Every structure is written in C-alpha cells, then in structure tokens.
py3Dmol code that shows the C-alpha trace and the ligand (Angstrom):
import py3Dmol

protein = """\
ATOM      1  CA  MET A   1       6.975  21.852  35.419  1.00  0.00           C
ATOM      2  CA  ALA A   2       6.321  19.596  38.423  1.00  0.00           C
ATOM      3  CA  ASP A   3       8.676  16.645  38.521  1.00  0.00           C
ATOM      4  CA  ARG A   4       8.226  15.074  41.927  1.00  0.00           C
ATOM      5  CA  GLY A   5      10.785  12.437  41.109  1.00  0.00           C
ATOM      6  CA  ALA A   6      13.622  14.961  40.758  1.00  0.00           C
ATOM      7  CA  VAL A   7      16.405  14.327  43.266  1.00  0.00           C
ATOM      8  CA  GLY A   8      19.176  16.910  43.593  1.00  0.00           C
ATOM      9  CA  ARG A   9      22.086  16.896  45.983  1.00  0.00           C
ATOM     10  CA  PHE A  10      24.824  19.019  47.496  1.00  0.00           C
ATOM     11  CA  ALA A  11      28.015  17.116  48.275  1.00  0.00           C
ATOM     12  CA  PRO A  12      30.523  19.204  50.234  1.00  0.00           C
ATOM     13  CA  SER A  13      33.924  17.936  51.354  1.00  0.00           C
ATOM     14  CA  PRO A  14      34.592  18.905  54.978  1.00  0.00           C
ATOM     15  CA  THR A  15      37.958  20.477  54.227  1.00  0.00           C
ATOM     16  CA  GLY A  16      36.972  23.858  55.645  1.00  0.00           C
ATOM     17  CA  ARG A  17      33.997  26.124  56.217  1.00  0.00           C
ATOM     18  CA  LEU A  18      31.398  26.902  53.577  1.00  0.00           C
ATOM     19  CA  HIS A  19      32.613  29.641  51.225  1.00  0.00           C
ATOM     20  CA  LEU A  20      30.845  31.622  48.541  1.00  0.00           C
ATOM     21  CA  GLY A  21      31.567  29.039  45.817  1.00  0.00           C
ATOM     22  CA  SER A  22      30.043  26.244  47.867  1.00  0.00           C
ATOM     23  CA  LEU A  23      27.079  28.432  48.819  1.00  0.00           C
ATOM     24  CA  LEU A  24      26.490  29.051  45.104  1.00  0.00           C
ATOM     25  CA  ALA A  25      26.392  25.288  44.443  1.00  0.00           C
ATOM     26  CA  ALA A  26      24.122  24.670  47.437  1.00  0.00           C
ATOM     27  CA  VAL A  27      21.620  27.381  46.459  1.00  0.00           C
ATOM     28  CA  ALA A  28      21.547  26.402  42.776  1.00  0.00           C
ATOM     29  CA  SER A  29      21.264  22.648  43.335  1.00  0.00           C
ATOM     30  CA  ARG A  30      18.454  23.151  45.844  1.00  0.00           C
ATOM     31  CA  CYS A  31      16.521  25.603  43.653  1.00  0.00           C
ATOM     32  CA  GLN A  32      16.961  23.380  40.597  1.00  0.00           C
ATOM     33  CA  ALA A  33      15.455  20.322  42.351  1.00  0.00           C
ATOM     34  CA  LEU A  34      12.769  22.013  44.449  1.00  0.00           C
ATOM     35  CA  HIS A  35      11.519  24.367  41.758  1.00  0.00           C
ATOM     36  CA  ARG A  36      10.208  21.261  40.011  1.00  0.00           C
ATOM     37  CA  GLY A  37       8.742  19.799  43.192  1.00  0.00           C
ATOM     38  CA  GLY A  38      11.634  17.398  43.811  1.00  0.00           C
ATOM     39  CA  ARG A  39      13.872  16.654  46.792  1.00  0.00           C
ATOM     40  CA  TRP A  40      17.306  17.900  47.794  1.00  0.00           C
ATOM     41  CA  LEU A  41      19.850  15.739  49.624  1.00  0.00           C
ATOM     42  CA  VAL A  42      23.082  16.579  51.400  1.00  0.00           C
ATOM     43  CA  ARG A  43      25.988  14.145  51.276  1.00  0.00           C
ATOM     44  CA  MET A  44      29.170  14.708  53.250  1.00  0.00           C
ATOM     45  CA  GLU A  45      32.175  13.659  51.155  1.00  0.00           C
ATOM     46  CA  ASP A  46      34.466  12.846  54.067  1.00  0.00           C
ATOM     47  CA  LEU A  47      36.730  10.291  52.432  1.00  0.00           C
ATOM     48  CA  ASP A  48      40.008  12.154  52.534  1.00  0.00           C
ATOM     49  CA  PRO A  49      41.060  12.443  56.199  1.00  0.00           C
ATOM     50  CA  PRO A  50      44.426  14.121  55.428  1.00  0.00           C
ATOM     51  CA  ARG A  51      42.555  17.077  53.858  1.00  0.00           C
ATOM     52  CA  GLU A  52      39.745  17.278  56.391  1.00  0.00           C
ATOM     53  CA  VAL A  53      39.385  19.807  59.176  1.00  0.00           C
ATOM     54  CA  PRO A  54      37.931  18.625  62.522  1.00  0.00           C
ATOM     55  CA  GLY A  55      34.493  20.124  63.086  1.00  0.00           C
ATOM     56  CA  ALA A  56      34.072  21.236  59.461  1.00  0.00           C
ATOM     57  CA  ALA A  57      31.259  18.784  58.654  1.00  0.00           C
ATOM     58  CA  ASP A  58      29.132  20.007  61.585  1.00  0.00           C
ATOM     59  CA  ASP A  59      29.968  23.589  60.791  1.00  0.00           C
ATOM     60  CA  ILE A  60      28.877  23.159  57.145  1.00  0.00           C
ATOM     61  CA  LEU A  61      25.572  21.570  58.178  1.00  0.00           C
ATOM     62  CA  ARG A  62      24.828  24.313  60.723  1.00  0.00           C
ATOM     63  CA  THR A  63      25.697  26.964  58.140  1.00  0.00           C
ATOM     64  CA  LEU A  64      23.371  25.392  55.563  1.00  0.00           C
ATOM     65  CA  GLU A  65      20.545  25.498  58.113  1.00  0.00           C
ATOM     66  CA  GLY A  66      21.364  29.100  58.959  1.00  0.00           C
ATOM     67  CA  PHE A  67      20.964  29.960  55.273  1.00  0.00           C
ATOM     68  CA  GLY A  68      17.565  28.263  55.108  1.00  0.00           C
ATOM     69  CA  LEU A  69      19.047  25.426  53.044  1.00  0.00           C
ATOM     70  CA  HIS A  70      17.145  22.574  54.696  1.00  0.00           C
ATOM     71  CA  TRP A  71      17.750  19.132  53.250  1.00  0.00           C
ATOM     72  CA  ASP A  72      15.462  16.136  52.858  1.00  0.00           C
ATOM     73  CA  GLY A  73      16.154  12.893  54.706  1.00  0.00           C
ATOM     74  CA  GLU A  74      19.322  11.968  56.554  1.00  0.00           C
ATOM     75  CA  VAL A  75      22.746  13.283  55.622  1.00  0.00           C
ATOM     76  CA  VAL A  76      24.829  10.483  54.082  1.00  0.00           C
ATOM     77  CA  PHE A  77      28.456  10.369  55.254  1.00  0.00           C
ATOM     78  CA  GLN A  78      30.774   8.719  52.759  1.00  0.00           C
ATOM     79  CA  SER A  79      33.054   7.630  55.608  1.00  0.00           C
ATOM     80  CA  GLN A  80      30.283   5.155  56.556  1.00  0.00           C
ATOM     81  CA  ARG A  81      30.113   3.605  53.097  1.00  0.00           C
ATOM     82  CA  HIS A  82      33.405   1.761  52.656  1.00  0.00           C
ATOM     83  CA  GLY A  83      31.579  -1.550  52.152  1.00  0.00           C
ATOM     84  CA  ALA A  84      29.606  -0.179  49.205  1.00  0.00           C
ATOM     85  CA  TYR A  85      32.747   1.144  47.496  1.00  0.00           C
ATOM     86  CA  ARG A  86      34.528  -2.174  48.055  1.00  0.00           C
ATOM     87  CA  GLU A  87      31.601  -4.060  46.513  1.00  0.00           C
ATOM     88  CA  ALA A  88      31.554  -1.775  43.476  1.00  0.00           C
ATOM     89  CA  LEU A  89      35.310  -2.103  43.015  1.00  0.00           C
ATOM     90  CA  ASP A  90      35.130  -5.908  43.249  1.00  0.00           C
ATOM     91  CA  GLU A  91      32.404  -5.915  40.643  1.00  0.00           C
ATOM     92  CA  LEU A  92      34.361  -3.637  38.306  1.00  0.00           C
ATOM     93  CA  SER A  93      37.478  -5.778  38.764  1.00  0.00           C
ATOM     94  CA  SER A  94      35.665  -8.989  37.950  1.00  0.00           C
ATOM     95  CA  GLY A  95      34.182  -7.352  34.839  1.00  0.00           C
ATOM     96  CA  GLY A  96      37.669  -6.202  33.763  1.00  0.00           C
ATOM     97  CA  GLN A  97      36.780  -2.519  34.162  1.00  0.00           C
ATOM     98  CA  ALA A  98      39.189  -1.993  37.039  1.00  0.00           C
ATOM     99  CA  TYR A  99      42.796  -3.119  37.263  1.00  0.00           C
ATOM    100  CA  PRO A 100      45.702  -2.910  39.691  1.00  0.00           C
ATOM    101  CA  CYS A 101      48.395  -0.367  38.892  1.00  0.00           C
ATOM    102  CA  GLY A 102      51.918  -0.290  40.295  1.00  0.00           C
ATOM    103  CA  CYS A 103      53.013   3.048  38.852  1.00  0.00           C
ATOM    104  CA  SER A 104      53.762   6.111  40.870  1.00  0.00           C
ATOM    105  CA  ARG A 105      53.324   9.635  39.590  1.00  0.00           C
ATOM    106  CA  LYS A 106      56.994   9.962  38.662  1.00  0.00           C
ATOM    107  CA  ASP A 107      56.670   7.007  36.270  1.00  0.00           C
ATOM    108  CA  TRP A 108      54.574   9.119  33.917  1.00  0.00           C
ATOM    109  CA  LEU A 109      55.914  12.576  34.623  1.00  0.00           C
ATOM    110  CA  GLY A 110      55.594  14.966  31.698  1.00  0.00           C
ATOM    111  CA  GLN A 111      52.657  13.076  30.156  1.00  0.00           C
ATOM    112  CA  PRO A 112      49.234  14.721  30.021  1.00  0.00           C
ATOM    113  CA  HIS A 113      47.607  11.787  31.818  1.00  0.00           C
ATOM    114  CA  TYR A 114      48.287   8.253  32.994  1.00  0.00           C
ATOM    115  CA  PRO A 115      49.361   6.353  29.842  1.00  0.00           C
ATOM    116  CA  GLY A 116      47.856   2.983  30.766  1.00  0.00           C
ATOM    117  CA  THR A 117      51.142   1.218  31.552  1.00  0.00           C
ATOM    118  CA  CYS A 118      49.521  -1.469  33.751  1.00  0.00           C
ATOM    119  CA  ARG A 119      46.395  -1.984  31.591  1.00  0.00           C
ATOM    120  CA  SER A 120      47.473  -5.420  30.443  1.00  0.00           C
ATOM    121  CA  GLY A 121      48.925  -6.508  33.764  1.00  0.00           C
ATOM    122  CA  LEU A 122      51.596  -5.532  36.252  1.00  0.00           C
ATOM    123  CA  ALA A 123      55.152  -5.829  34.993  1.00  0.00           C
ATOM    124  CA  LEU A 124      57.145  -8.639  36.574  1.00  0.00           C
ATOM    125  CA  GLY A 125      58.173  -7.738  40.114  1.00  0.00           C
ATOM    126  CA  MET A 126      55.869  -4.744  40.275  1.00  0.00           C
ATOM    127  CA  ALA A 127      53.459  -4.563  43.232  1.00  0.00           C
ATOM    128  CA  ALA A 128      49.957  -3.055  43.010  1.00  0.00           C
ATOM    129  CA  ARG A 129      49.777   0.385  44.573  1.00  0.00           C
ATOM    130  CA  MET A 130      46.237   1.338  43.557  1.00  0.00           C
ATOM    131  CA  GLN A 131      43.253   0.305  41.481  1.00  0.00           C
ATOM    132  CA  ARG A 132      42.326   2.178  38.305  1.00  0.00           C
ATOM    133  CA  HIS A 133      39.240   2.318  36.116  1.00  0.00           C
ATOM    134  CA  ARG A 134      39.764   1.026  32.595  1.00  0.00           C
ATOM    135  CA  LEU A 135      38.118   3.698  30.432  1.00  0.00           C
ATOM    136  CA  SER A 136      35.891   2.263  27.733  1.00  0.00           C
ATOM    137  CA  GLY A 137      37.364   4.378  24.942  1.00  0.00           C
ATOM    138  CA  ARG A 138      33.812   5.464  24.055  1.00  0.00           C
ATOM    139  CA  ARG A 139      32.629   8.979  23.452  1.00  0.00           C
ATOM    140  CA  ARG A 140      30.770  10.299  26.506  1.00  0.00           C
ATOM    141  CA  GLU A 141      28.317  13.112  25.929  1.00  0.00           C
ATOM    142  CA  TRP A 142      25.575  14.874  27.796  1.00  0.00           C
ATOM    143  CA  THR A 143      23.362  17.923  27.532  1.00  0.00           C
ATOM    144  CA  ASP A 144      24.502  20.123  30.357  1.00  0.00           C
ATOM    145  CA  VAL A 145      21.622  21.983  32.008  1.00  0.00           C
ATOM    146  CA  TYR A 146      23.478  25.288  31.609  1.00  0.00           C
ATOM    147  CA  ARG A 147      26.171  24.656  28.993  1.00  0.00           C
ATOM    148  CA  GLY A 148      24.323  22.687  26.337  1.00  0.00           C
ATOM    149  CA  HIS A 149      25.715  19.674  24.504  1.00  0.00           C
ATOM    150  CA  LEU A 150      29.201  18.540  25.591  1.00  0.00           C
ATOM    151  CA  ALA A 151      31.227  15.554  24.415  1.00  0.00           C
ATOM    152  CA  TYR A 152      34.543  13.985  25.423  1.00  0.00           C
ATOM    153  CA  GLU A 153      36.445  11.124  23.805  1.00  0.00           C
ATOM    154  CA  THR A 154      37.457   8.890  26.693  1.00  0.00           C
ATOM    155  CA  ALA A 155      40.154   7.407  24.433  1.00  0.00           C
ATOM    156  CA  GLN A 156      41.955  10.712  24.969  1.00  0.00           C
ATOM    157  CA  LEU A 157      41.689  10.614  28.766  1.00  0.00           C
ATOM    158  CA  GLY A 158      43.686   8.669  31.326  1.00  0.00           C
ATOM    159  CA  ASP A 159      42.534   5.659  33.353  1.00  0.00           C
ATOM    160  CA  PHE A 160      41.926   7.158  36.781  1.00  0.00           C
ATOM    161  CA  PRO A 161      42.229   5.834  40.366  1.00  0.00           C
ATOM    162  CA  LEU A 162      39.305   4.141  42.095  1.00  0.00           C
ATOM    163  CA  LEU A 163      41.305   3.166  45.159  1.00  0.00           C
ATOM    164  CA  ARG A 164      44.252   5.465  45.789  1.00  0.00           C
ATOM    165  CA  ALA A 165      47.825   4.524  46.672  1.00  0.00           C
ATOM    166  CA  ASP A 166      47.298   5.943  50.194  1.00  0.00           C
ATOM    167  CA  GLY A 167      44.456   3.443  50.720  1.00  0.00           C
ATOM    168  CA  HIS A 168      41.622   5.981  50.465  1.00  0.00           C
ATOM    169  CA  TRP A 169      38.691   5.614  48.081  1.00  0.00           C
ATOM    170  CA  ALA A 170      38.870   7.987  45.151  1.00  0.00           C
ATOM    171  CA  TYR A 171      36.275  10.727  44.709  1.00  0.00           C
ATOM    172  CA  GLN A 172      35.186   9.478  41.250  1.00  0.00           C
ATOM    173  CA  LEU A 173      34.187   6.034  42.495  1.00  0.00           C
ATOM    174  CA  ALA A 174      32.446   7.206  45.662  1.00  0.00           C
ATOM    175  CA  VAL A 175      30.487   9.935  43.890  1.00  0.00           C
ATOM    176  CA  VAL A 176      29.091   7.584  41.240  1.00  0.00           C
ATOM    177  CA  VAL A 177      28.288   4.756  43.674  1.00  0.00           C
ATOM    178  CA  ASP A 178      26.457   7.225  45.926  1.00  0.00           C
ATOM    179  CA  ASP A 179      24.654   9.171  43.210  1.00  0.00           C
ATOM    180  CA  ARG A 180      23.325   5.792  42.015  1.00  0.00           C
ATOM    181  CA  MET A 181      22.438   4.550  45.508  1.00  0.00           C
ATOM    182  CA  GLN A 182      20.634   7.802  46.373  1.00  0.00           C
ATOM    183  CA  GLY A 183      18.688   7.869  43.104  1.00  0.00           C
ATOM    184  CA  VAL A 184      20.114  11.292  42.200  1.00  0.00           C
ATOM    185  CA  THR A 185      18.566  12.601  38.977  1.00  0.00           C
ATOM    186  CA  GLU A 186      20.476  15.881  38.711  1.00  0.00           C
ATOM    187  CA  VAL A 187      24.007  16.785  39.642  1.00  0.00           C
ATOM    188  CA  ILE A 188      24.400  20.559  39.873  1.00  0.00           C
ATOM    189  CA  ARG A 189      27.928  21.568  40.862  1.00  0.00           C
ATOM    190  CA  GLY A 190      30.840  23.886  40.210  1.00  0.00           C
ATOM    191  CA  GLY A 191      32.312  24.231  36.727  1.00  0.00           C
ATOM    192  CA  ASP A 192      35.661  23.055  38.119  1.00  0.00           C
ATOM    193  CA  LEU A 193      34.200  19.526  38.091  1.00  0.00           C
ATOM    194  CA  LEU A 194      33.307  19.598  34.383  1.00  0.00           C
ATOM    195  CA  ASP A 195      36.218  17.338  33.393  1.00  0.00           C
ATOM    196  CA  SER A 196      35.119  14.760  35.966  1.00  0.00           C
ATOM    197  CA  THR A 197      31.770  14.258  34.274  1.00  0.00           C
ATOM    198  CA  PRO A 198      32.948  12.105  31.315  1.00  0.00           C
ATOM    199  CA  LEU A 199      34.896   9.946  33.791  1.00  0.00           C
ATOM    200  CA  GLN A 200      31.820   9.559  35.951  1.00  0.00           C
ATOM    201  CA  LEU A 201      29.619   8.772  32.945  1.00  0.00           C
ATOM    202  CA  ASP A 202      32.074   6.063  31.900  1.00  0.00           C
ATOM    203  CA  LEU A 203      32.059   4.591  35.396  1.00  0.00           C
ATOM    204  CA  TRP A 204      28.280   4.823  35.531  1.00  0.00           C
ATOM    205  CA  ALA A 205      28.069   2.840  32.287  1.00  0.00           C
ATOM    206  CA  ALA A 206      30.470   0.216  33.652  1.00  0.00           C
ATOM    207  CA  LEU A 207      28.328  -0.187  36.785  1.00  0.00           C
ATOM    208  CA  ASN A 208      25.210  -0.376  34.620  1.00  0.00           C
ATOM    209  CA  GLU A 209      26.692  -3.454  32.964  1.00  0.00           C
ATOM    210  CA  GLY A 210      27.091  -5.293  36.262  1.00  0.00           C
ATOM    211  CA  ARG A 211      24.182  -3.944  38.276  1.00  0.00           C
ATOM    212  CA  GLY A 212      21.367  -3.263  35.854  1.00  0.00           C
ATOM    213  CA  VAL A 213      20.751  -0.072  33.978  1.00  0.00           C
ATOM    214  CA  GLN A 214      20.045   3.018  36.007  1.00  0.00           C
ATOM    215  CA  PRO A 215      19.695   6.177  33.918  1.00  0.00           C
ATOM    216  CA  THR A 216      22.473   8.719  34.405  1.00  0.00           C
ATOM    217  CA  PRO A 217      21.548  12.001  36.089  1.00  0.00           C
ATOM    218  CA  GLN A 218      21.372  15.285  34.256  1.00  0.00           C
ATOM    219  CA  TYR A 219      24.507  17.331  34.884  1.00  0.00           C
ATOM    220  CA  GLY A 220      24.722  21.106  35.234  1.00  0.00           C
ATOM    221  CA  HIS A 221      27.953  23.010  35.795  1.00  0.00           C
ATOM    222  CA  LEU A 222      27.855  26.433  37.413  1.00  0.00           C
ATOM    223  CA  PRO A 223      30.214  29.369  36.886  1.00  0.00           C
ATOM    224  CA  ILE A 224      33.496  29.091  38.799  1.00  0.00           C
ATOM    225  CA  LEU A 225      34.009  31.836  41.373  1.00  0.00           C
ATOM    226  CA  GLN A 226      37.551  33.172  41.353  1.00  0.00           C
ATOM    227  CA  THR A 227      39.873  35.672  42.960  1.00  0.00           C
ATOM    228  CA  LEU A 228      40.678  38.819  40.977  1.00  0.00           C
ATOM    229  CA  SER A 229      43.610  37.109  39.276  1.00  0.00           C
ATOM    230  CA  GLY A 230      41.520  34.132  38.229  1.00  0.00           C
ATOM    231  CA  GLN A 231      42.253  31.483  40.851  1.00  0.00           C
ATOM    232  CA  LYS A 232      39.300  29.409  42.026  1.00  0.00           C
ATOM    233  CA  LEU A 233      37.937  30.257  45.483  1.00  0.00           C
ATOM    234  CA  SER A 234      39.058  27.338  47.637  1.00  0.00           C
ATOM    235  CA  LYS A 235      40.953  26.464  50.760  1.00  0.00           C
ATOM    236  CA  GLN A 236      44.203  27.178  48.872  1.00  0.00           C
ATOM    237  CA  THR A 237      43.107  30.704  48.014  1.00  0.00           C
ATOM    238  CA  LEU A 238      41.956  31.199  51.616  1.00  0.00           C
ATOM    239  CA  ALA A 239      38.334  31.567  50.571  1.00  0.00           C
ATOM    240  CA  ARG A 240      36.484  33.620  53.169  1.00  0.00           C
ATOM    241  CA  PRO A 241      33.772  31.633  54.991  1.00  0.00           C
ATOM    242  CA  VAL A 242      30.206  32.835  54.576  1.00  0.00           C
ATOM    243  CA  ASP A 243      28.645  34.293  57.718  1.00  0.00           C
ATOM    244  CA  VAL A 244      25.122  33.293  58.714  1.00  0.00           C
ATOM    245  CA  ALA A 245      24.637  36.769  60.206  1.00  0.00           C
ATOM    246  CA  GLU A 246      24.742  38.100  56.630  1.00  0.00           C
ATOM    247  CA  ALA A 247      22.535  35.365  55.175  1.00  0.00           C
ATOM    248  CA  ALA A 248      20.048  37.656  53.411  1.00  0.00           C
ATOM    249  CA  SER A 249      22.644  39.790  51.642  1.00  0.00           C
ATOM    250  CA  LEU A 250      24.768  36.752  50.723  1.00  0.00           C
ATOM    251  CA  ILE A 251      21.811  34.876  49.249  1.00  0.00           C
ATOM    252  CA  ASP A 252      21.110  38.058  47.296  1.00  0.00           C
ATOM    253  CA  LEU A 253      24.722  38.167  46.075  1.00  0.00           C
ATOM    254  CA  VAL A 254      24.587  34.520  45.000  1.00  0.00           C
ATOM    255  CA  TRP A 255      21.210  35.120  43.349  1.00  0.00           C
ATOM    256  CA  GLY A 256      22.801  37.775  41.173  1.00  0.00           C
ATOM    257  CA  LEU A 257      25.808  35.555  40.385  1.00  0.00           C
ATOM    258  CA  LEU A 258      23.359  32.897  39.225  1.00  0.00           C
ATOM    259  CA  GLY A 259      21.928  35.409  36.740  1.00  0.00           C
ATOM    260  CA  GLN A 260      18.533  35.475  38.479  1.00  0.00           C
ATOM    261  CA  GLN A 261      16.234  38.487  38.369  1.00  0.00           C
ATOM    262  CA  ARG A 262      15.904  40.705  41.385  1.00  0.00           C
ATOM    263  CA  THR A 263      12.180  41.327  41.027  1.00  0.00           C
ATOM    264  CA  ASP A 264      10.349  43.797  43.296  1.00  0.00           C
ATOM    265  CA  GLU A 265       9.073  40.844  45.281  1.00  0.00           C
ATOM    266  CA  TRP A 266      12.643  39.640  45.694  1.00  0.00           C
ATOM    267  CA  ARG A 267      13.984  43.021  46.743  1.00  0.00           C
ATOM    268  CA  SER A 268      11.372  43.508  49.431  1.00  0.00           C
ATOM    269  CA  ALA A 269      11.740  39.913  50.658  1.00  0.00           C
ATOM    270  CA  ILE A 270      15.448  40.202  51.328  1.00  0.00           C
ATOM    271  CA  VAL A 271      14.855  43.142  53.629  1.00  0.00           C
ATOM    272  CA  GLY A 272      12.373  41.654  56.083  1.00  0.00           C
ATOM    273  CA  ALA A 273      12.285  37.903  55.561  1.00  0.00           C
ATOM    274  CA  THR A 274      14.114  35.047  57.272  1.00  0.00           C
ATOM    275  CA  PRO A 275      16.688  33.043  55.269  1.00  0.00           C
ATOM    276  CA  SER A 276      14.189  30.152  55.028  1.00  0.00           C
ATOM    277  CA  GLU A 277      11.566  32.484  53.589  1.00  0.00           C
ATOM    278  CA  ILE A 278      14.046  33.966  51.136  1.00  0.00           C
ATOM    279  CA  MET A 279      15.094  30.493  50.014  1.00  0.00           C
ATOM    280  CA  GLY A 280      11.414  29.560  49.621  1.00  0.00           C
ATOM    281  CA  LEU A 281      10.956  32.510  47.297  1.00  0.00           C
ATOM    282  CA  ALA A 282      14.174  31.629  45.469  1.00  0.00           C
ATOM    283  CA  VAL A 283      12.815  28.140  44.787  1.00  0.00           C
ATOM    284  CA  ASP A 284       9.605  29.643  43.349  1.00  0.00           C
ATOM    285  CA  LEU A 285      11.371  32.235  41.171  1.00  0.00           C
ATOM    286  CA  TRP A 286      14.247  29.996  39.958  1.00  0.00           C
ATOM    287  CA  ASP A 287      14.957  30.231  36.221  1.00  0.00           C
ATOM    288  CA  GLU A 288      17.514  27.697  34.973  1.00  0.00           C
ATOM    289  CA  SER A 289      17.666  29.322  31.534  1.00  0.00           C
ATOM    290  CA  VAL A 290      19.558  32.411  32.737  1.00  0.00           C
ATOM    291  CA  VAL A 291      22.356  30.767  34.740  1.00  0.00           C
ATOM    292  CA  PRO A 292      25.682  32.028  33.320  1.00  0.00           C
ATOM    293  CA  THR A 293      28.654  29.775  32.658  1.00  0.00           C
ATOM    294  CA  GLU A 294      31.661  32.113  32.456  1.00  0.00           C
ATOM    295  CA  PRO A 295      33.961  32.304  35.508  1.00  0.00           C
ATOM    296  CA  VAL A 296      33.365  35.301  37.756  1.00  0.00           C
ATOM    297  CA  GLN A 297      36.137  37.230  39.477  1.00  0.00           C
ATOM    298  CA  LEU A 298      35.316  38.672  42.881  1.00  0.00           C
ATOM    299  CA  GLN A 299      37.136  41.013  45.167  1.00  0.00           C
ATOM    300  CA  GLY A 300      37.489  40.227  48.845  1.00  0.00           C
ATOM    301  CA  TRP A 301      36.439  36.565  48.833  1.00  0.00           C
ATOM    302  CA  GLY A 302      39.839  34.927  48.599  1.00  0.00           C
ATOM    303  CA  GLN A 303      43.539  35.615  48.270  1.00  0.00           C
ATOM    304  CA  ASP A 304      45.798  34.570  45.444  1.00  0.00           C
ATOM    305  CA  SER A 305      48.039  31.734  46.458  1.00  0.00           C
ATOM    306  CA  PRO A 306      51.731  32.047  45.558  1.00  0.00           C
ATOM    307  CA  PRO A 307      52.528  30.557  42.119  1.00  0.00           C
TER     308      PRO A 307
END
"""
ligand_1 = """\
10
LIG
N 32.817 16.961 47.135
C 33.081 17.716 45.959
C 33.620 19.072 46.308
O 33.398 19.547 47.407
C 31.856 17.948 45.091
C 31.404 16.713 44.463
C 30.280 16.837 43.462
O 29.443 17.734 43.576
O 30.231 15.960 42.611
O 34.271 19.672 45.464
"""
view = py3Dmol.view(width=600, height=400)
view.addModel(protein, "pdb")
view.setStyle({"model": 0}, {"cartoon": {"style": "trace"}})
view.addModel(ligand_1, "xyz")
view.setStyle({"model": 1}, {"stick": {}})
view.zoomTo()
view.show()
C-alpha cells in the first residue's frame, strides 16, 4: 500500500564499524519505509564521546552507501542538537515531568530500578547530579509491527536519566526529541531496544502536553543477533564488521534472517546485480508479515565476552 508520508530512520551510534546486527536494522528499516513509497533517514547518534571511535561515523556512512543503502536528505548528527535537547528538558522541568536527582548508582544498589528517591525534591544538602524523567505511572502500549500488541505499566519502571551525571544527554531524550523533529512515523530497530519503547512513549506523551500533539510512530522490533552462547552481537562481543566487498552475499544473509523469501528473481539478482539494484529489489519484495522475532544465534560473527 503506498504511503508516501511514511518516514523511517536508521540511527547508528558511532561506537565502531557496522556489524551484522546493525546491517539487519538498516536493511529492514529502509525496506519497511520504502516499500510503502516513504522516505528513509539516517541519524548519527554521536552523543556519547567516551564510547565513540574516531572515524566510525564516516565509516558507517560509507559502508551504508557501499551496501546500496542510500538515505534521503541530510544526515542529522545529534552532537549538533544540544540546544534542542536543552529546550525539551527545560520544558519538561517546567511541566514537572523532569526533576533533578542527586543519587548515584550505589544509593540504589540491589534494587531493580531507580526507586524515585528525589521525586519530591533533593534531600537537604544533596546536590543535583542529573535530571530524570518523572514517569507518568500510566500504562504504555503499542502494536509492534512484528510482535503484535505489547503493554508495560510505567508504574513498575524506574524514572530514567534525561541528562546524565557525566553531563551528556541521555539516549532516551535525544531519540524522542529527534524522532519528533524529523517527523519519523516508524521506528524499526533491534529487539534489544524493546524495553526502551515504553519509556520513549511516556516521554513522547509528556512532550505532547507542552508542544502540541504529534502522533507517536509505529514501532517494530527485529530479532536480536547473538553469538552461539546467546550474547548480543556488539562491540563487547567483538562483532565482526561487515565488508562491502561481500555486499551481495551479506544482503542475502540478512534477507534470510529477516524471514524473507528467496524467490527465483532474488536468487538471480544477487549473482549479477549491484548492491543498489539488490536493495531496490529488496524494497519491492519486502514482506513485513514474515519477519521473525526470536533471537538468532550465529557462528563467526562475534566472540563471547568473559562473564
Ligand atoms: N543508536 C541506537 C543504537 O545504535 C539505536 C537507537 C534507535 O534505533 O532508537 O543502538
């Protein structure tokens, strides 16, 4: 069904080179948006300098191009958007949906999440170390594109940082402010981010109160790619970077992991076509109804980190 207003996005953090898990998210988010005639954006989530690797952002963008994953418009760099995050935080604070917190992690050790110690104000003599979002306590639910109806009680979750103790903006705030600013209508990403979605929906609702209602995107969470012992492919598990020289066979691998059919047309395309042509065909053939949700264990794509 053509939906020219669909806006998807891929939002890598430049903490290393693109690995198979990130390629999976890039391919799926692009197919999901373009199959319906929409647009696909790339946003660089470079807000965490201590975790970033010099040159990784450029490397990721060149790798995306090498895989035929061409984006629409300009790449947005979160490192250029401090003013927007500050404005959103100020607005949340004045609406009472953000508050200063003076606790450090050891103050709530052994608890499943932050217990809300500073919700009603800092204790005497305590200095603010960070800013947290005051969860609404409402139930947050959505129909996940791949996983169906999901619901979380935010009363059972912990108020989370918006501005971290090290002075950096927190992922949850930046991602919601930017998804809103960019008019994103569908967030397709790894299943490891599932638990972030109710937090982001709660923040989205809080911003809707101050800034006017903007409908929340649809969310879709992909299978998590893991090492053989079940650890997520990541920098910690030394996830192997994807190589542009193997673009056709890697797109084919990802296509299979996304549950998509390898039709005759597909099989012949991956032999002679360029990555851009293969991705064009992928967009045409994309079937969201077959995307699996269970984690997948793969050999040779990462190494188990020590316990
Ligand atoms: N930057 C996040 C990551 O690389 C993804 C954020 C998102 O898709 O919401 O894990």
